[in-house]
C-alpha positions as CSV (number, residue, x, y, z in Angstrom):
1,M,135.3,93.8,47.5
2,T,138.8,95.4,48.2
3,T,137.6,96.4,52.0
4,A,140.2,95.4,54.6
5,L,138.4,94.4,57.9
6,S,139.9,93.0,61.3
7,R,138.5,90.2,63.3
8,K,137.4,92.4,66.1
9,E,135.3,94.8,63.6
10,V,133.5,91.6,62.3
11,S,133.2,90.4,65.9
12,K,130.7,93.9,66.6
13,H,128.1,92.8,64.1
14,D,126.7,90.0,66.2
15,S,123.1,90.3,66.2
16,E,120.3,89.9,63.9
17,E,119.4,93.1,62.7
18,D,123.5,93.6,62.1
19,L,124.9,90.2,61.6
20,W,128.4,89.9,59.9
21,V,130.3,86.3,59.2
22,I,133.7,85.2,58.0
23,V,134.0,82.3,55.7
24,D,137.3,81.7,53.8
25,H,138.6,85.2,55.1
26,K,136.2,87.2,53.2
27,V,133.5,89.1,55.0
28,Y,129.7,88.5,54.2
29,D,127.0,91.4,55.6
30,L,123.9,89.0,56.2
31,S,121.9,91.6,57.8
32,D,119.5,91.6,54.9
33,F,119.5,88.1,54.5
34,V,118.5,86.4,57.5
35,D,114.8,86.1,56.8
36,A,115.7,84.9,53.2
37,H,118.0,82.3,54.2
38,P,116.5,78.7,53.6
39,G,117.9,77.2,56.4
40,G,116.1,79.9,59.0
41,S,117.7,82.5,60.9
42,V,118.3,80.6,64.0
43,V,121.6,79.1,61.9
44,L,123.1,82.4,61.3
45,T,122.4,84.0,64.7
46,Q,124.6,81.4,65.9
47,V,127.6,82.2,64.6
48,A,126.6,86.0,64.1
49,G,130.4,87.8,64.2
50,Q,132.4,84.8,63.7
51,D,134.5,82.5,61.6
52,A,131.7,80.2,60.1
53,T,134.2,78.6,57.6
54,Q,133.8,75.3,59.2
55,A,130.4,75.5,59.8
56,F,129.8,76.8,56.1
57,Y,131.6,73.8,54.3
58,N,130.1,71.4,56.5
59,L,126.7,72.1,55.1
60,H,127.4,73.7,52.0
61,R,128.9,73.8,48.3
62,H,131.4,76.4,47.3
63,E,128.9,77.7,44.5
64,V,126.8,78.9,47.1
65,L,129.3,81.6,48.0
66,Q,129.6,82.6,44.1
67,Q,126.0,82.8,44.1
68,Y,125.7,85.2,46.8
69,S,129.2,87.3,46.0
70,K,127.3,90.5,46.1
71,L,127.1,90.2,50.2
72,C,130.8,89.9,50.5
73,I,131.8,93.3,51.7
74,G,135.5,92.7,52.2
75,T,138.8,90.2,53.3
76,L,140.1,90.0,56.4
77,E,143.3,92.3,57.1
78,G,146.5,90.4,56.0
79,E,144.6,87.2,54.8
80,K,143.9,85.6,51.9
81,P,141.0,83.3,50.5
82,E,142.1,79.5,50.4
83,V,139.5,78.1,48.3
84,I,139.7,79.0,44.5
85,D,136.3,80.4,42.8
86,P,136.2,78.0,39.5
87,Q,135.6,79.7,36.4
88,P,133.9,78.7,33.1
89,G,136.5,76.4,31.2
90,D,138.3,75.5,34.4
91,L,139.7,71.9,34.8
92,S,138.9,70.5,38.2
93,K,141.7,70.2,40.8
94,V,140.4,67.3,42.9
95,P,142.4,64.3,42.1
96,Y,140.8,61.7,39.5
97,A,138.1,64.7,38.8
98,E,139.1,64.9,35.1
99,P,140.5,61.8,32.9
100,L,144.5,61.1,33.4
101,W,145.1,62.7,29.9
102,L,143.4,65.9,31.5
103,A,144.1,65.9,34.8
104,P,146.5,68.6,36.4
105,Q,147.7,66.6,39.0
106,F,149.0,63.9,36.4
107,A,150.4,66.5,33.9
108,Q,153.4,64.3,33.6
109,F,151.3,61.1,32.7
110,K,151.7,60.4,29.0
111,N,148.9,59.6,26.7
112,Q,148.9,58.3,23.2
113,Y,145.3,59.0,22.3
114,Y,145.0,62.6,22.6
115,N,146.5,65.7,20.3
116,D,146.4,69.6,20.8
117,S,143.0,69.7,19.2
118,H,141.3,67.2,21.4
119,R,142.8,69.6,24.4
120,R,141.2,72.8,22.5
121,L,138.0,71.1,21.8
122,Q,137.6,70.0,25.5
123,K,138.2,73.6,26.8
124,A,135.7,75.1,24.2
125,M,132.7,72.4,24.8
126,R,133.4,73.1,28.7
127,V,133.1,76.9,28.3
128,F,129.9,76.5,26.0
129,V,128.4,73.8,28.4
130,E,128.9,76.0,31.4
131,E,127.9,79.3,30.0
132,H,125.2,78.0,27.6
133,I,123.7,74.9,28.7
134,A,124.0,74.3,32.0
135,P,121.6,77.1,33.3
136,E,119.1,76.0,30.8
137,A,119.6,72.4,32.2
138,R,118.7,73.1,35.7
139,E,115.8,75.3,34.9
140,K,114.4,72.4,32.3
141,E,114.8,69.6,34.6
142,K,113.1,71.7,37.6
143,D,110.1,72.4,35.5
144,G,110.2,69.6,33.2
145,T,109.8,71.8,30.0
146,F,111.4,70.9,26.7
147,I,114.9,72.2,25.4
148,S,114.3,75.5,24.5
149,Q,114.6,76.4,20.4
150,E,117.2,79.3,21.5
151,L,119.9,76.8,22.9
152,I,119.2,74.6,20.0
153,D,120.0,77.4,17.4
154,K,123.1,78.4,19.7
155,M,124.4,74.9,19.5
156,A,123.3,74.4,15.7
157,K,125.4,77.3,14.7
158,E,128.7,76.2,16.7
159,N,128.4,73.0,14.9
160,I,127.7,71.2,18.5
161,L,124.4,69.1,17.0
162,A,126.8,68.0,13.8
163,M,129.8,66.8,15.9
164,R,127.2,64.6,18.0
165,L,126.9,62.3,14.9
166,G,130.3,61.3,15.1
167,P,133.3,61.9,12.3
168,G,132.1,62.4,8.8
169,K,131.8,64.1,5.8
170,H,128.8,65.9,7.1
171,L,131.3,67.5,9.5
172,H,133.9,68.6,6.4
173,G,134.0,72.6,6.0
174,R,132.1,73.5,8.8
175,E,133.7,76.1,11.5
176,I,133.2,74.6,14.8
177,L,133.0,76.7,18.0
178,G,133.9,79.4,16.4
179,G,137.0,78.2,14.6
180,G,140.3,77.3,15.2
181,V,139.4,74.4,17.6
182,V,139.2,71.4,15.1
183,D,139.4,71.0,11.6
184,G,136.1,68.9,10.6
185,K,138.1,66.4,8.2
186,E,140.5,65.8,11.3
187,Y,137.3,65.2,13.9
188,D,137.9,61.7,15.4
189,Y,136.4,59.4,17.8
190,F,138.2,60.9,20.6
191,H,136.6,64.3,19.8
192,D,133.4,62.9,19.8
193,L,134.2,61.2,23.2
194,I,135.1,64.6,24.7
195,V,132.1,65.9,23.5
196,S,129.5,63.1,24.7
197,Q,131.3,63.4,28.1
198,E,131.6,67.2,28.3
199,L,127.9,67.5,27.6
200,T,126.5,65.5,30.6
201,R,128.9,67.8,33.0
202,H,125.7,70.1,34.0
203,G,124.4,67.1,36.2
204,Q,120.9,67.2,34.8
205,R,120.1,63.5,33.7
206,G,116.7,64.1,32.1
207,F,117.5,67.3,30.3
208,Q,120.5,65.0,29.2
209,D,118.5,62.9,27.1
210,G,116.2,66.0,26.3
211,N,119.2,67.6,24.7
212,M,118.8,66.3,21.2
213,A,119.6,62.6,22.0
214,G,117.0,61.5,19.6
215,M,118.9,63.2,16.9
216,T,122.1,61.5,17.6
217,I,120.7,58.0,17.6
218,S,118.4,58.7,14.3
219,L,120.3,60.9,12.0
220,T,123.1,58.7,11.9
221,A,120.9,55.6,10.7
222,V,119.5,58.0,8.0
223,R,122.9,59.2,7.0
224,Q,124.2,55.9,6.9
225,W,121.1,53.5,5.5
226,L,118.6,56.1,3.4
227,N,119.3,55.4,-0.2
228,N,117.6,58.6,-1.7
229,D,120.4,61.1,-1.3
230,E,118.7,64.1,-2.3
231,L,116.3,63.5,0.6
232,K,119.3,62.5,3.2
233,D,120.9,65.8,2.3
234,K,117.9,67.8,2.7
235,I,117.1,66.2,6.2
236,T,120.6,66.5,7.4
237,E,120.4,70.2,6.9
238,E,117.0,70.7,8.4
239,V,118.3,68.4,11.4
240,L,121.6,70.0,12.2
241,S,120.6,73.5,11.4
242,G,118.1,73.2,14.0
243,K,114.9,74.0,12.1
244,K,113.7,70.2,12.6
245,K,114.0,67.5,15.3
246,M,114.3,63.7,14.8
247,S,114.0,60.7,17.0
248,L,114.6,56.9,17.0
249,A,111.2,54.9,17.3
250,V,111.9,51.4,17.7
251,T,110.7,50.4,21.1
252,E,107.2,49.5,21.8
253,A,105.4,48.3,24.9
254,F,105.4,44.4,23.6
255,A,109.0,44.5,22.7
256,G,112.3,46.2,23.9
257,S,115.5,44.6,23.3
258,D,113.3,42.0,21.7
259,V,113.1,43.9,18.3
260,A,111.9,41.0,16.6
261,G,108.6,40.9,18.5
262,L,107.7,44.4,17.2
263,R,103.8,44.9,16.3
264,T,104.0,48.2,14.2
265,T,103.4,47.5,10.6
266,A,104.0,49.0,7.1
267,E,102.0,47.6,4.6
268,I,102.4,48.8,1.0
269,S,99.5,51.1,-0.6
270,E,97.4,50.1,-3.3
271,D,99.1,52.5,-6.0
272,G,102.4,50.8,-4.6
273,Q,104.0,53.8,-4.1
274,H,103.9,54.2,0.0
275,Y,103.9,52.5,3.1
276,I,100.6,52.7,5.3
277,I,102.1,52.5,9.1
278,N,100.0,51.3,11.7
279,G,101.0,50.5,15.3
280,T,102.4,52.1,18.7
281,K,106.0,52.9,19.9
282,K,106.7,53.6,23.7
283,W,109.6,55.4,25.5
284,I,110.5,57.2,22.7
285,T,113.2,60.1,23.9
286,N,112.3,63.7,22.5
287,G,109.1,61.8,20.8
288,M,107.3,65.2,21.9
289,F,109.0,67.8,19.6
290,S,110.4,65.8,17.0
291,D,109.4,66.2,13.5
292,Y,111.0,62.8,11.8
293,F,110.8,59.4,13.6
294,V,113.1,56.6,12.6
295,T,110.5,53.8,12.7
296,G,111.1,50.0,13.0
297,C,107.9,48.1,11.3
298,K,107.1,44.7,10.4
299,T,107.1,44.4,6.6
300,K,105.4,41.6,4.7
301,K,108.6,38.9,4.8
302,G,110.6,40.6,7.7
303,F,111.5,43.9,9.6
304,S,112.0,47.4,7.8
305,V,113.1,50.9,8.9
306,I,111.2,53.8,8.1
307,L,111.6,57.4,8.2
308,V,108.0,58.6,8.9
309,P,107.5,62.5,8.8
310,R,105.0,63.7,11.6
311,T,101.9,64.4,10.5
312,D,98.3,64.6,11.9
313,E,97.9,60.7,11.9
314,V,100.8,60.5,14.2
315,E,99.7,61.1,17.7
316,T,102.1,61.5,20.4
317,K,101.7,61.4,24.5
318,L,104.0,62.6,27.1
319,I,105.2,59.5,29.7
320,K,106.7,60.5,33.1
321,T,109.2,58.3,34.6
322,S,112.1,58.5,36.9
323,Y,113.7,61.7,35.7
324,S,112.5,65.0,34.6
325,T,110.1,65.6,31.6
326,A,112.5,67.5,30.0
327,A,113.6,64.1,28.1
328,A,110.2,64.6,26.2
329,T,109.8,60.9,26.8
330,T,107.0,59.6,24.2
331,Y,104.2,57.0,23.5
332,I,103.7,56.9,19.9
333,E,100.3,56.0,17.8
334,F,100.7,55.5,14.2
335,N,96.9,55.5,12.4
336,N,97.1,55.1,8.7
337,V,100.1,56.9,8.6
338,K,100.9,57.5,4.7
339,V,104.8,57.7,3.9
340,P,106.4,57.5,0.4
341,R,108.7,53.9,-0.4
342,S,111.7,56.2,-1.0
343,Y,111.9,56.9,3.0
344,L,112.9,53.3,3.3
345,L,116.6,52.9,5.3
346,G,118.2,50.1,3.9
347,E,116.6,47.1,2.2
348,E,112.7,46.1,2.7
349,D,112.6,43.3,5.4
350,K,116.2,43.4,6.1
351,G,116.0,46.4,8.7
352,F,117.6,44.5,11.3
353,I,120.9,45.1,10.1
354,V,120.1,48.7,10.4
355,I,119.0,49.0,13.8
356,M,121.9,46.4,15.0
357,S,124.7,48.5,13.3
358,N,122.9,51.7,14.6
359,F,123.0,50.5,18.1
360,N,127.4,50.5,18.3
361,H,127.2,54.5,18.1
362,E,124.5,54.7,20.4
363,R,126.0,52.1,22.7
364,W,129.4,53.4,22.7
365,M,128.3,57.2,23.6
366,M,126.1,56.0,26.6
367,A,129.2,54.2,27.9
368,C,131.0,57.7,27.5
369,M,128.2,59.4,29.3
370,V,127.7,56.9,32.2
371,T,131.4,56.9,32.9
372,R,131.7,60.7,32.8
373,W,129.0,60.7,35.5
374,S,130.5,58.2,37.8
375,R,133.5,60.3,37.8
376,T,131.4,63.6,38.8
377,V,130.0,61.7,41.4
378,L,133.4,60.7,42.3
379,E,134.8,64.0,42.7
380,E,131.6,64.8,44.6
381,C,132.4,62.3,47.1
382,L,136.1,63.0,47.2
383,K,135.1,67.0,47.9
384,W,132.2,65.9,50.3
385,S,134.3,63.2,52.7
386,H,137.5,66.3,52.6
387,Q,135.3,68.7,54.1
388,R,132.7,67.0,56.2
389,L,133.6,66.7,59.7
390,V,132.2,63.5,61.6
391,F,133.1,63.3,65.3
392,S,135.4,66.5,65.2
393,K,137.8,64.7,61.6
394,P,136.9,64.5,58.1
395,L,135.0,62.4,56.9
396,V,138.0,60.8,54.9
397,T,139.9,59.9,58.1
398,Q,137.4,56.6,58.4
399,P,139.3,53.8,57.0
400,V,135.7,52.2,55.8
401,I,134.9,55.8,53.5
402,R,138.4,55.4,51.8
403,H,138.0,52.0,51.1
404,K,134.6,53.1,49.5
405,L,136.6,55.9,47.7
406,A,139.4,53.3,46.2
407,R,136.7,51.1,44.8
408,I,134.6,54.0,43.2
409,I,138.2,55.2,41.5
410,S,139.2,51.7,40.4
411,L,135.9,51.7,38.8
412,V,135.9,54.8,37.1
413,E,139.5,54.6,35.8
414,A,139.0,51.4,34.2
415,N,136.0,52.3,32.5
416,Q,137.9,55.1,31.1
417,A,140.6,52.9,30.2
418,W,138.4,50.2,28.3
419,L,136.6,53.0,26.8
420,E,139.6,55.1,25.2
421,S,140.9,51.6,24.1
422,I,137.6,50.7,22.1
423,T,137.8,54.0,20.8
424,H,141.3,53.9,19.5
425,Q,140.0,50.7,17.3
426,M,136.7,52.7,16.1
427,N,139.2,55.4,14.9
428,H,140.7,52.7,12.6
429,M,137.9,50.8,11.4
430,S,135.2,51.5,8.7
431,Y,131.6,51.3,9.4
432,A,131.0,48.2,8.4
433,Q,134.2,46.8,10.4
434,Q,132.8,48.0,13.6
435,S,129.4,46.5,13.0
436,T,131.1,43.2,12.2
437,L,134.1,43.4,15.1
438,L,132.8,45.9,17.9
439,S,129.1,45.3,18.7
440,G,130.3,42.9,21.2
441,P,133.0,44.9,22.9
442,I,130.7,47.9,23.0
443,G,128.1,45.7,24.8
444,L,130.1,44.5,27.2
445,L,131.9,47.9,28.0
446,K,128.4,49.4,28.0
447,S,127.2,46.7,30.7
448,F,130.2,46.8,32.8
449,A,129.9,50.5,33.1
450,T,126.4,51.0,34.1
451,R,127.1,47.7,36.4
452,S,129.6,49.9,37.8
453,A,127.2,53.0,38.2
454,H,125.3,50.6,40.5
455,E,128.0,50.2,42.6
456,I,128.9,53.8,42.4
457,A,125.6,55.0,43.1
458,D,125.4,52.8,46.1
459,D,128.6,53.7,47.7
460,A,128.4,57.7,46.9
461,T,124.8,57.5,48.6
462,N,126.1,55.7,51.8
463,I,128.9,58.3,51.7
464,F,126.6,61.4,51.7
465,G,124.2,59.9,54.2
466,G,120.9,61.8,54.4
467,R,122.0,64.2,51.8
468,G,122.3,61.8,49.2
469,L,118.7,61.4,49.1
470,T,117.9,65.0,48.7
471,Q,117.6,66.7,45.5
472,S,119.3,69.9,46.7
473,G,122.1,70.9,48.4
474,M,125.5,69.2,48.9
475,G,124.3,65.8,47.7
476,R,122.2,67.0,45.0
477,V,124.4,65.4,42.2
478,V,124.8,62.2,44.0
479,E,120.7,61.9,44.5
480,M,120.4,62.5,40.6
481,F,122.8,59.5,40.0
482,H,121.1,57.4,42.4
483,R,117.6,58.0,40.9
484,T,118.6,57.8,37.4
485,Y,121.8,55.8,36.5
486,K,118.9,52.9,35.6
487,F,118.3,54.6,32.5
488,D,122.0,54.0,30.8
489,A,121.4,50.2,32.4
490,I,118.3,49.9,30.3
491,L,118.2,52.3,27.0
492,G,120.0,50.8,24.3
493,G,119.9,47.6,25.2
494,T,119.6,46.3,28.8
495,E,122.8,44.9,30.7
496,E,121.7,41.2,30.3
497,I,121.0,41.4,26.5
498,L,124.5,43.3,25.9
499,M,126.4,41.1,27.9
500,D,125.0,37.9,26.1
501,L,126.0,39.4,23.0
502,G,129.3,40.1,24.1
503,V,129.9,36.4,24.4
504,R,127.9,35.4,21.4
505,Q,130.1,37.3,19.6
506,A,133.4,36.1,21.2
507,M,132.2,32.4,20.5
508,K,132.4,33.5,16.6
509,F,136.0,33.5,17.2
510,M,136.6,30.2,19.1
511,P,139.0,27.6,17.5
512,N,137.6,24.3,16.4
513,A,139.7,22.4,17.8
514,K,139.9,21.0,21.5
515,L,142.3,23.1,24.1
């Protein structure tokens, strides 16, 4: 694309059979593309031989030009393109599109949480997501099929699967993303935060959960609570190598947030060496392709958590939800499933602490992800309001639009700041301390982040108008967010349950004296 062309030369190519246009100082030959244009030929013939920059950006995202870059035949004489083509790993130059510690516009801002290893990890993760995950995410979200073994193998090789469990000995000695990015022994919860947030940037909500989300909320429980070390190490290696898959099976049609209301039973076998499990589970993420299920069961004197391998007695059926079936949301039926008693997590009849402790990391990850999603939507709104023309002026010149943008910015930054504050505490607490002191704050954070998402989705859809309801084109990210943000508000504990949890935990620290 080195040919220099004059505007006069371009103007000669103004028919449907010979059609050139100018977009951002570049010349595109659309003669053979007219009939294939999704918007029809009339729109193109209206700008044939002309500068269509304003018309193009009023309808399309810049990525469309990158997609059809082969149609570019040259640039205008003495002129340079103004829009920079983003490359894998690039930071966004849109204000507030990146968290303050990362944003190029706020390079002078100081931050006490992140160091060079965090920056290296963020860069490497963004490149990996954009080059390897995003293309498959778009494909799977569209056709509803499950994650490929090829992608799982790639993530396992780079130890992305291992990073998603959070800090721990399982990362020691592992070469992360080719090495030289971060030492597994130094991996902390801010590294974990970065991984969680970068993994959402492909913008495909169903695939986001389909991308081994079940593993992240079940293998953590196995690592912490399975008493059989040999079995624990075997399963950990199977799952982190991508050879086996795993999910958390607690929720039932009879019991969602009310874990104590579960009806799935685990009875001791006649030989005393096994559990016989019967019951059902519903809305289990990744259940369709899981080899293991960390399962909540009623036992003789209480509630227990048992690791159940897939057998012929485990039946799974796909559930269709508001997002793509790529998430592999599942209905499970256990029919006299025989499981060794050594597969028990924690103590028998005392499984409530296993589930409640395990919820902390799950809810924290969800807060990370919905906060990043909200920021991505903010970026889309800022770009759209800047380039969309209404009454011959950019949309952002309207005070009501600036007010909506200000509200979204405020919510996004508030969530990120609270998230980082809690993450800092996690870095200085043991697992037991987190269970005791942070379950309430993390619950409140998640509920606030999802309530914020509710407001952000509403304002963003109004900013985009009809495009915010369309699953393609300029508003597809906003449409996806508006349709799926409720998953974060319900999965892992509903907003109402978590807000109540936060207040109840706070009350434990109330002084006895009247104030």
